[in-house]
All heavy atoms as TSV, in Angstrom:
chain	resi	resn	atom	element	x	y	z
A	1	MET	N	N	0.877	-1.237	-0.014
A	1	MET	CA	C	0.045	0.003	-0.054
A	1	MET	C	C	0.873	1.278	-0.061
A	1	MET	O	O	0.419	2.279	-0.535
A	1	MET	CB	C	-0.878	-0.009	1.179
A	1	MET	CG	C	-2.098	-1.068	1.053
A	1	MET	SD	S	-3.069	-0.924	-0.361
A	1	MET	CE	C	-4.225	0.314	0.098
A	2	PHE	N	N	2.044	1.235	0.623
A	2	PHE	CA	C	2.880	2.444	0.667
A	2	PHE	C	C	3.248	2.838	-0.784
A	2	PHE	O	O	3.350	4.065	-1.091
A	2	PHE	CB	C	4.126	2.201	1.509
A	2	PHE	CG	C	5.013	3.324	1.483
A	2	PHE	CD1	C	4.706	4.533	2.206
A	2	PHE	CD2	C	6.158	3.405	0.769
A	2	PHE	CE1	C	5.496	5.602	2.305
A	2	PHE	CE2	C	6.961	4.477	0.817
A	2	PHE	CZ	C	6.610	5.603	1.592
A	3	GLY	N	N	3.400	1.913	-1.702
A	3	GLY	CA	C	3.911	2.275	-3.059
A	3	GLY	C	C	2.758	3.089	-3.792
A	3	GLY	O	O	3.076	4.068	-4.439
A	4	PHE	N	N	1.468	2.682	-3.616
A	4	PHE	CA	C	0.452	3.391	-4.171
A	4	PHE	C	C	0.268	4.804	-3.672
A	4	PHE	O	O	-0.018	5.744	-4.278
A	4	PHE	CB	C	-0.842	2.597	-4.226
A	4	PHE	CG	C	-0.845	1.422	-5.158
A	4	PHE	CD1	C	-0.748	0.129	-4.608
A	4	PHE	CD2	C	-0.878	1.633	-6.441
A	4	PHE	CE1	C	-0.650	-0.917	-5.489
A	4	PHE	CE2	C	-0.896	0.555	-7.302
A	4	PHE	CZ	C	-0.821	-0.719	-6.802
A	5	LYS	N	N	0.454	4.958	-2.346
A	5	LYS	CA	C	0.287	6.146	-1.681
A	5	LYS	C	C	1.422	7.084	-2.083
A	5	LYS	O	O	1.302	8.311	-2.376
A	5	LYS	CB	C	0.297	6.049	-0.132
A	5	LYS	CG	C	-0.993	5.459	0.390
A	5	LYS	CD	C	-0.900	5.453	1.942
A	5	LYS	CE	C	-2.206	4.781	2.473
A	5	LYS	NZ	N	-2.196	4.589	3.902
A	6	GLY	N	N	2.578	6.558	-2.184
A	6	GLY	CA	C	3.810	7.343	-2.670
A	6	GLY	C	C	3.639	7.798	-4.025
A	6	GLY	O	O	3.946	8.927	-4.432
A	7	LEU	N	N	3.124	6.921	-4.906
A	7	LEU	CA	C	2.840	7.266	-6.367
A	7	LEU	C	C	1.827	8.371	-6.498
A	7	LEU	O	O	1.984	9.341	-7.218
A	7	LEU	CB	C	2.396	5.934	-7.008
A	7	LEU	CG	C	2.289	6.165	-8.622
A	7	LEU	CD1	C	3.644	6.508	-9.139
A	7	LEU	CD2	C	1.764	4.871	-9.103
A	8	SER	N	N	0.753	8.329	-5.667
A	8	SER	CA	C	-0.265	9.340	-5.603
A	8	SER	C	C	0.330	10.673	-5.184
A	8	SER	O	O	0.012	11.702	-5.757
A	8	SER	CB	C	-1.376	8.899	-4.747
A	8	SER	OG	O	-2.345	9.959	-4.589
A	9	TRP	N	N	1.167	10.717	-4.107
A	9	TRP	CA	C	1.769	11.895	-3.599
A	9	TRP	C	C	2.692	12.491	-4.718
A	9	TRP	O	O	2.716	13.716	-4.882
A	9	TRP	CB	C	2.563	11.538	-2.340
A	9	TRP	CG	C	3.220	12.769	-1.779
A	9	TRP	CD1	C	2.656	13.692	-1.065
A	9	TRP	CD2	C	4.617	13.121	-1.894
A	9	TRP	NE1	N	3.623	14.592	-0.660
A	9	TRP	CE2	C	4.798	14.263	-1.143
A	9	TRP	CE3	C	5.635	12.535	-2.507
A	9	TRP	CZ2	C	6.073	14.861	-1.074
A	9	TRP	CZ3	C	6.996	13.140	-2.426
A	9	TRP	CH2	C	7.084	14.298	-1.707
A	10	THR	N	N	3.463	11.607	-5.335
A	10	THR	CA	C	4.334	12.073	-6.428
A	10	THR	C	C	3.610	12.694	-7.573
A	10	THR	O	O	4.004	13.759	-8.032
A	10	THR	CB	C	5.239	10.893	-6.934
A	10	THR	OG1	O	5.964	10.322	-5.821
A	10	THR	CG2	C	6.237	11.362	-7.975
A	11	SER	N	N	2.536	12.055	-7.981
A	11	SER	CA	C	1.773	12.596	-9.106
A	11	SER	C	C	1.072	13.919	-8.742
A	11	SER	O	O	0.899	14.796	-9.601
A	11	SER	CB	C	0.761	11.591	-9.624
A	11	SER	OG	O	-0.265	11.360	-8.774
A	12	ASN	N	N	0.646	14.083	-7.517
A	12	ASN	CA	C	0.016	15.257	-7.092
A	12	ASN	C	C	0.961	16.426	-7.085
A	12	ASN	O	O	0.526	17.584	-7.218
A	12	ASN	CB	C	-0.553	15.161	-5.659
A	12	ASN	CG	C	-1.825	14.300	-5.590
A	12	ASN	OD1	O	-2.545	14.230	-6.598
A	12	ASN	ND2	N	-2.083	13.751	-4.479
A	13	ILE	N	N	2.204	16.230	-7.096
A	13	ILE	CA	C	3.210	17.250	-7.204
A	13	ILE	C	C	3.813	17.436	-8.549
A	13	ILE	O	O	3.927	18.505	-9.136
A	13	ILE	CB	C	4.398	17.058	-6.140
A	13	ILE	CG1	C	3.801	17.222	-4.833
A	13	ILE	CG2	C	5.556	17.999	-6.455
A	13	ILE	CD1	C	4.917	16.792	-3.653
A	14	SER	N	N	4.039	16.373	-9.304
A	14	SER	CA	C	4.702	16.435	-10.506
A	14	SER	C	C	3.792	16.855	-11.696
A	14	SER	O	O	4.247	17.518	-12.531
A	14	SER	CB	C	5.345	15.039	-10.922
A	14	SER	OG	O	4.387	14.071	-10.951
A	15	VAL	N	N	2.507	16.477	-11.746
A	15	VAL	CA	C	1.752	16.963	-12.753
A	15	VAL	C	C	1.449	18.402	-12.789
A	15	VAL	O	O	1.611	19.035	-13.845
A	15	VAL	CB	C	0.305	16.126	-12.792
A	15	VAL	CG1	C	-0.623	16.710	-13.802
A	15	VAL	CG2	C	0.545	14.594	-12.989
A	16	PRO	N	N	1.041	19.042	-11.651
A	16	PRO	CA	C	0.943	20.484	-11.742
A	16	PRO	C	C	2.299	21.207	-12.069
A	16	PRO	O	O	2.287	22.171	-12.725
A	16	PRO	CB	C	0.466	20.820	-10.264
A	16	PRO	CG	C	-0.232	19.646	-9.767
A	16	PRO	CD	C	0.515	18.553	-10.381
A	17	ALA	N	N	3.374	20.663	-11.446
A	17	ALA	CA	C	4.630	21.254	-11.836
A	17	ALA	C	C	4.931	21.150	-13.230
A	17	ALA	O	O	5.538	22.126	-13.866
A	17	ALA	CB	C	5.783	20.560	-10.962
A	18	PHE	N	N	4.657	20.042	-13.919
A	18	PHE	CA	C	4.944	19.891	-15.337
A	18	PHE	C	C	4.105	20.818	-16.139
A	18	PHE	O	O	4.553	21.427	-17.036
A	18	PHE	CB	C	4.522	18.427	-15.751
A	18	PHE	CG	C	4.689	18.191	-17.229
A	18	PHE	CD1	C	5.979	18.093	-17.718
A	18	PHE	CD2	C	3.613	18.012	-18.032
A	18	PHE	CE1	C	6.115	17.815	-19.191
A	18	PHE	CE2	C	3.812	17.846	-19.391
A	18	PHE	CZ	C	5.063	17.749	-19.980
A	19	ILE	N	N	2.872	21.082	-15.796
A	19	ILE	CA	C	1.881	22.026	-16.433
A	19	ILE	C	C	2.492	23.482	-16.300
A	19	ILE	O	O	2.489	24.199	-17.268
A	19	ILE	CB	C	0.501	21.879	-15.982
A	19	ILE	CG1	C	-0.133	20.539	-16.356
A	19	ILE	CG2	C	-0.383	23.096	-16.446
A	19	ILE	CD1	C	-1.412	20.181	-15.701
A	20	ILE	N	N	2.965	23.824	-15.181
A	20	ILE	CA	C	3.512	25.133	-14.994
A	20	ILE	C	C	4.850	25.290	-15.803
A	20	ILE	O	O	4.963	26.281	-16.398
A	20	ILE	CB	C	3.866	25.365	-13.404
A	20	ILE	CG1	C	2.577	25.492	-12.598
A	20	ILE	CG2	C	4.779	26.534	-13.233
A	20	ILE	CD1	C	2.696	25.500	-11.073
A	21	VAL	N	N	5.668	24.301	-15.878
A	21	VAL	CA	C	6.839	24.327	-16.581
A	21	VAL	C	C	6.526	24.510	-18.099
A	21	VAL	O	O	7.180	25.358	-18.830
A	21	VAL	CB	C	7.723	23.155	-16.439
A	21	VAL	CG1	C	8.905	22.994	-17.411
A	21	VAL	CG2	C	8.372	23.267	-15.029
A	22	ILE	N	N	5.502	23.803	-18.592
A	22	ILE	CA	C	5.169	23.863	-20.018
A	22	ILE	C	C	4.540	25.236	-20.305
A	22	ILE	O	O	4.830	25.855	-21.402
A	22	ILE	CB	C	4.076	22.740	-20.382
A	22	ILE	CG1	C	4.831	21.380	-20.352
A	22	ILE	CG2	C	3.539	22.997	-21.755
A	22	ILE	CD1	C	5.927	21.182	-21.309
A	23	GLY	N	N	3.818	25.780	-19.381
A	23	GLY	CA	C	3.252	27.115	-19.497
A	23	GLY	C	C	4.320	28.160	-19.573
A	23	GLY	O	O	4.255	29.077	-20.376
A	24	LEU	N	N	5.319	28.127	-18.693
A	24	LEU	CA	C	6.427	29.046	-18.692
A	24	LEU	C	C	7.222	28.890	-20.027
A	24	LEU	O	O	7.616	29.979	-20.544
A	24	LEU	CB	C	7.340	28.808	-17.480
A	24	LEU	CG	C	6.772	29.212	-16.148
A	24	LEU	CD1	C	7.683	28.784	-14.996
A	24	LEU	CD2	C	6.541	30.770	-16.125
A	25	ALA	N	N	7.484	27.705	-20.496
A	25	ALA	CA	C	8.232	27.555	-21.742
A	25	ALA	C	C	7.515	28.125	-22.925
A	25	ALA	O	O	8.058	28.831	-23.736
A	25	ALA	CB	C	8.614	26.049	-21.958
A	26	THR	N	N	6.181	27.844	-22.950
A	26	THR	CA	C	5.372	28.458	-24.041
A	26	THR	C	C	5.338	29.990	-23.939
A	26	THR	O	O	5.505	30.714	-24.994
A	26	THR	CB	C	3.932	27.898	-23.933
A	26	THR	OG1	O	3.865	26.503	-23.963
A	26	THR	CG2	C	3.097	28.502	-24.989
A	27	TYR	N	N	5.269	30.562	-22.835
A	27	TYR	CA	C	5.265	32.033	-22.636
A	27	TYR	C	C	6.638	32.549	-23.064
A	27	TYR	O	O	6.694	33.574	-23.782
A	27	TYR	CB	C	5.085	32.349	-21.157
A	27	TYR	CG	C	5.188	33.868	-20.883
A	27	TYR	CD1	C	4.324	34.782	-21.348
A	27	TYR	CD2	C	6.332	34.326	-20.283
A	27	TYR	CE1	C	4.473	36.139	-21.117
A	27	TYR	CE2	C	6.587	35.651	-20.020
A	27	TYR	CZ	C	5.695	36.580	-20.439
A	27	TYR	OH	O	5.888	37.842	-20.229
A	28	ASN	N	N	7.715	31.957	-22.676
A	28	ASN	CA	C	9.014	32.389	-23.048
A	28	ASN	C	C	9.266	32.366	-24.651
A	28	ASN	O	O	9.931	33.231	-25.146
A	28	ASN	CB	C	10.107	31.654	-22.352
A	28	ASN	CG	C	10.241	32.099	-20.942
A	28	ASN	OD1	O	9.990	33.205	-20.547
A	28	ASN	ND2	N	10.690	31.128	-20.083
A	29	MET	N	N	8.660	31.391	-25.252
A	29	MET	CA	C	8.902	31.179	-26.709
A	29	MET	C	C	8.098	32.238	-27.482
A	29	MET	O	O	8.453	32.801	-28.473
A	29	MET	CB	C	8.457	29.857	-27.180
A	29	MET	CG	C	9.475	28.824	-26.875
A	29	MET	SD	S	9.164	27.251	-27.769
A	29	MET	CE	C	7.435	27.076	-27.772
A	30	LEU	N	N	6.852	32.571	-26.892
A	30	LEU	CA	C	5.951	33.439	-27.684
A	30	LEU	C	C	5.961	34.925	-27.197
A	30	LEU	O	O	5.329	35.742	-27.816
A	30	LEU	CB	C	4.505	32.901	-27.500
A	30	LEU	CG	C	4.239	31.532	-28.046
A	30	LEU	CD1	C	2.803	31.133	-27.745
A	30	LEU	CD2	C	4.573	31.464	-29.502
A	31	LYS	N	N	6.718	35.254	-26.206
A	31	LYS	CA	C	6.671	36.674	-25.623
A	31	LYS	C	C	7.261	37.667	-26.598
A	31	LYS	O	O	6.854	38.876	-26.510
A	31	LYS	CB	C	7.256	36.722	-24.243
A	31	LYS	CG	C	8.760	36.595	-24.277
A	31	LYS	CD	C	9.329	36.675	-22.885
A	31	LYS	CE	C	10.845	36.490	-22.875
A	31	LYS	NZ	N	11.361	36.478	-21.528
A	32	GLY	N	N	7.976	37.282	-27.545
A	32	GLY	CA	C	8.669	38.262	-28.423
A	32	GLY	C	C	7.791	38.457	-29.714
A	32	GLY	O	O	8.175	39.130	-30.605
A	33	HIS	N	N	6.642	37.890	-29.835
A	33	HIS	CA	C	5.869	37.952	-31.053
A	33	HIS	C	C	4.409	38.259	-30.631
A	33	HIS	O	O	3.914	38.036	-29.582
A	33	HIS	CB	C	5.789	36.464	-31.739
A	33	HIS	CG	C	7.113	36.031	-31.991
A	33	HIS	ND1	N	7.845	36.474	-33.048
A	33	HIS	CD2	C	7.847	34.965	-31.388
A	33	HIS	CE1	C	9.075	35.781	-33.103
A	33	HIS	NE2	N	9.037	34.860	-32.066
A	34	THR	N	N	3.783	38.889	-31.669
A	34	THR	CA	C	2.269	39.199	-31.397
A	34	THR	C	C	1.528	38.075	-32.101
A	34	THR	O	O	2.060	37.400	-32.990
A	34	THR	CB	C	1.950	40.526	-32.146
A	34	THR	OG1	O	2.152	40.429	-33.518
A	34	THR	CG2	C	2.679	41.680	-31.656
A	35	MET	N	N	0.287	37.830	-31.743
A	35	MET	CA	C	-0.478	36.828	-32.310
A	35	MET	C	C	-0.741	37.067	-33.769
A	35	MET	O	O	-0.763	36.066	-34.529
A	35	MET	CB	C	-1.799	36.682	-31.486
A	35	MET	CG	C	-2.622	35.457	-31.853
A	35	MET	SD	S	-1.734	33.912	-31.659
A	35	MET	CE	C	-1.730	33.764	-29.859
A	36	THR	N	N	-0.931	38.311	-34.181
A	36	THR	CA	C	-1.168	38.641	-35.552
A	36	THR	C	C	0.033	38.210	-36.358
A	36	THR	O	O	-0.107	37.726	-37.511
A	36	THR	CB	C	-1.475	40.088	-35.744
A	36	THR	OG1	O	-2.548	40.478	-34.862
A	36	THR	CG2	C	-1.873	40.472	-37.135
A	37	ALA	N	N	1.232	38.556	-35.884
A	37	ALA	CA	C	2.430	38.189	-36.642
A	37	ALA	C	C	2.635	36.748	-36.809
A	37	ALA	O	O	3.052	36.249	-37.869
A	37	ALA	CB	C	3.623	38.819	-35.900
A	38	LEU	N	N	2.329	35.965	-35.734
A	38	LEU	CA	C	2.399	34.530	-35.853
A	38	LEU	C	C	1.454	33.879	-36.829
A	38	LEU	O	O	1.721	32.940	-37.512
A	38	LEU	CB	C	2.261	33.935	-34.436
A	38	LEU	CG	C	3.273	34.145	-33.407
A	38	LEU	CD1	C	2.903	33.661	-32.041
A	38	LEU	CD2	C	4.622	33.613	-33.882
A	39	ILE	N	N	0.173	34.439	-36.875
A	39	ILE	CA	C	-0.797	33.886	-37.812
A	39	ILE	C	C	-0.526	34.176	-39.146
A	39	ILE	O	O	-0.732	33.389	-40.045
A	39	ILE	CB	C	-2.183	34.364	-37.269
A	39	ILE	CG1	C	-2.554	33.813	-35.926
A	39	ILE	CG2	C	-3.215	34.099	-38.352
A	39	ILE	CD1	C	-3.883	34.364	-35.356
A	40	THR	N	N	-0.060	35.465	-39.409
A	40	THR	CA	C	0.166	35.840	-40.799
A	40	THR	C	C	1.576	35.498	-41.328
A	40	THR	O	O	1.897	35.690	-42.514
A	40	THR	CB	C	-0.016	37.375	-40.992
A	40	THR	OG1	O	0.831	38.058	-40.152
A	40	THR	CG2	C	-1.501	37.704	-40.640
A	41	MET	N	N	2.497	34.972	-40.531
A	41	MET	CA	C	3.783	34.601	-40.908
A	41	MET	C	C	3.833	33.488	-41.868
A	41	MET	O	O	3.042	32.570	-41.858
A	41	MET	CB	C	4.625	34.234	-39.607
A	41	MET	CG	C	5.972	33.693	-39.955
A	41	MET	SD	S	6.795	33.022	-38.517
A	41	MET	CE	C	6.786	34.313	-37.368
A	42	ALA	N	N	4.630	33.671	-42.992
A	42	ALA	CA	C	4.806	32.618	-44.018
A	42	ALA	C	C	5.680	31.529	-43.353
A	42	ALA	O	O	6.550	31.690	-42.554
A	42	ALA	CB	C	5.513	33.239	-45.235
A	43	ALA	N	N	5.329	30.246	-43.781
A	43	ALA	CA	C	6.137	29.155	-43.260
A	43	ALA	C	C	7.499	29.137	-43.897
A	43	ALA	O	O	7.683	29.559	-45.057
A	43	ALA	CB	C	5.437	27.868	-43.743
A	44	PRO	N	N	8.524	28.713	-43.088
A	44	PRO	CA	C	9.919	28.720	-43.563
A	44	PRO	C	C	10.064	27.589	-44.555
A	44	PRO	O	O	9.427	26.564	-44.499
A	44	PRO	CB	C	10.769	28.548	-42.357
A	44	PRO	CG	C	9.811	27.846	-41.419
A	44	PRO	CD	C	8.471	28.391	-41.731
A	45	GLY	N	N	10.927	27.840	-45.616
A	45	GLY	CA	C	11.223	26.742	-46.497
A	45	GLY	C	C	10.314	26.675	-47.684
A	45	GLY	O	O	9.328	27.553	-47.905
A	46	THR	N	N	10.415	25.696	-48.514
A	46	THR	CA	C	9.461	25.595	-49.737
A	46	THR	C	C	8.272	24.937	-49.313
A	46	THR	O	O	8.107	24.159	-48.359
A	46	THR	CB	C	10.172	24.784	-50.781
A	46	THR	OG1	O	10.536	23.419	-50.281
A	46	THR	CG2	C	11.556	25.360	-51.179
A	47	ALA	N	N	7.234	25.168	-50.248
A	47	ALA	CA	C	5.868	24.594	-49.981
A	47	ALA	C	C	5.911	23.105	-50.251
A	47	ALA	O	O	6.609	22.570	-51.078
A	47	ALA	CB	C	4.886	25.245	-50.787
A	48	LEU	N	N	5.168	22.298	-49.440
A	48	LEU	CA	C	5.068	20.895	-49.557
A	48	LEU	C	C	3.843	20.586	-50.380
A	48	LEU	O	O	2.712	20.930	-50.096
A	48	LEU	CB	C	4.963	20.237	-48.175
A	48	LEU	CG	C	4.957	18.739	-48.061
A	48	LEU	CD1	C	6.226	18.140	-48.583
A	48	LEU	CD2	C	4.668	18.265	-46.588
A	49	THR	N	N	4.082	19.843	-51.488
A	49	THR	CA	C	2.897	19.466	-52.360
A	49	THR	C	C	2.218	18.262	-51.796
A	49	THR	O	O	2.802	17.518	-51.029
A	49	THR	CB	C	3.430	19.229	-53.790
A	49	THR	OG1	O	4.380	18.053	-53.766
A	49	THR	CG2	C	4.128	20.390	-54.396
A	50	MET	N	N	1.006	17.990	-52.313
A	50	MET	CA	C	0.242	16.863	-51.797
A	50	MET	C	C	0.997	15.554	-52.186
A	50	MET	O	O	1.016	14.628	-51.415
A	50	MET	CB	C	-1.098	16.843	-52.386
A	50	MET	CG	C	-1.993	17.957	-51.783
A	50	MET	SD	S	-2.151	17.863	-50.033
A	50	MET	CE	C	-3.315	16.342	-49.921
A	51	SER	N	N	1.559	15.503	-53.402
A	51	SER	CA	C	2.273	14.261	-53.797
A	51	SER	C	C	3.505	14.010	-52.875
A	51	SER	O	O	3.877	12.920	-52.522
A	51	SER	CB	C	2.660	14.298	-55.271
A	51	SER	OG	O	3.417	15.433	-55.539
A	52	SER	N	N	4.190	15.081	-52.555
A	52	SER	CA	C	5.392	14.905	-51.693
A	52	SER	C	C	5.003	14.459	-50.293
A	52	SER	O	O	5.614	13.616	-49.645
A	52	SER	CB	C	6.108	16.252	-51.607
A	52	SER	OG	O	6.729	16.533	-52.800
A	53	ALA	N	N	3.838	15.010	-49.852
A	53	ALA	CA	C	3.334	14.639	-48.457
A	53	ALA	C	C	2.900	13.153	-48.474
A	53	ALA	O	O	3.169	12.435	-47.533
A	53	ALA	CB	C	2.308	15.546	-48.071
A	54	GLY	N	N	2.253	12.699	-49.470
A	54	GLY	CA	C	1.853	11.317	-49.656
A	54	GLY	C	C	3.042	10.403	-49.742
A	54	GLY	O	O	3.047	9.276	-49.113
A	55	LEU	N	N	4.129	10.798	-50.469
A	55	LEU	CA	C	5.305	9.996	-50.512
A	55	LEU	C	C	5.956	9.856	-49.212
A	55	LEU	O	O	6.461	8.783	-48.806
A	55	LEU	CB	C	6.167	10.634	-51.628
A	55	LEU	CG	C	7.538	9.827	-51.802
A	55	LEU	CD1	C	7.203	8.409	-52.352
A	55	LEU	CD2	C	8.418	10.639	-52.773
A	56	ALA	N	N	5.988	11.022	-48.424
A	56	ALA	CA	C	6.640	10.931	-47.160
A	56	ALA	C	C	5.931	10.078	-46.197
A	56	ALA	O	O	6.466	9.361	-45.408
A	56	ALA	CB	C	6.825	12.472	-46.599
A	57	GLU	N	N	4.568	10.168	-46.258
A	57	GLU	CA	C	3.767	9.316	-45.408
A	57	GLU	C	C	3.991	7.796	-45.770
A	57	GLU	O	O	4.059	7.005	-44.881
A	57	GLU	CB	C	2.162	9.629	-45.508
A	57	GLU	CG	C	1.295	8.847	-44.761
A	57	GLU	CD	C	1.540	9.043	-43.198
A	57	GLU	OE1	O	1.935	10.053	-42.783
A	57	GLU	OE2	O	1.309	8.126	-42.486
A	58	CYS	N	N	4.012	7.476	-47.000
A	58	CYS	CA	C	4.172	6.044	-47.363
A	58	CYS	C	C	5.534	5.618	-47.016
A	58	CYS	O	O	5.717	4.423	-46.524
A	58	CYS	CB	C	3.990	5.921	-48.875
A	58	CYS	SG	S	2.309	6.111	-49.428
A	59	THR	N	N	6.571	6.407	-47.104
A	59	THR	CA	C	7.919	6.077	-46.707
A	59	THR	C	C	8.027	5.887	-45.192
A	59	THR	O	O	8.638	4.927	-44.724
A	59	THR	CB	C	8.889	7.211	-47.206
A	59	THR	OG1	O	8.773	7.393	-48.488
A	59	THR	CG2	C	10.336	6.830	-46.865
A	60	ALA	N	N	7.315	6.704	-44.392
A	60	ALA	CA	C	7.388	6.642	-42.954
A	60	ALA	C	C	6.648	5.386	-42.588
A	60	ALA	O	O	7.017	4.775	-41.501
A	60	ALA	CB	C	6.753	7.861	-42.298
A	61	ALA	N	N	5.583	5.040	-43.237
A	61	ALA	CA	C	4.814	3.810	-42.803
A	61	ALA	C	C	5.465	2.494	-43.299
A	61	ALA	O	O	4.997	1.406	-42.979
A	61	ALA	CB	C	3.409	3.905	-43.432
A	62	GLY	N	N	6.493	2.660	-44.125
A	62	GLY	CA	C	7.174	1.461	-44.610
A	62	GLY	C	C	6.537	0.745	-45.811
A	62	GLY	O	O	6.770	-0.421	-45.975
A	63	LEU	N	N	5.697	1.502	-46.544
A	63	LEU	CA	C	5.099	0.966	-47.700
A	63	LEU	C	C	5.794	1.065	-49.002
A	63	LEU	O	O	6.562	1.905	-49.218
A	63	LEU	CB	C	3.604	1.641	-47.849
A	63	LEU	CG	C	2.649	1.454	-46.659
A	63	LEU	CD1	C	1.474	2.235	-46.832
A	63	LEU	CD2	C	2.424	0.031	-46.453
């Protein structure tokens, strides 16, 4: 029984801490940008065509 109580205690601390860390990391990444700039920004690199995407999916699936 001590193992399950210890696991419960650990999860009660680690899950909220993980959510806080993810929130802080997201804030630090996005604080230098406006939402409008992020939405209207062009994607880096060349455009991916549908045939290239299908080929990449088949290659990743091992087909």
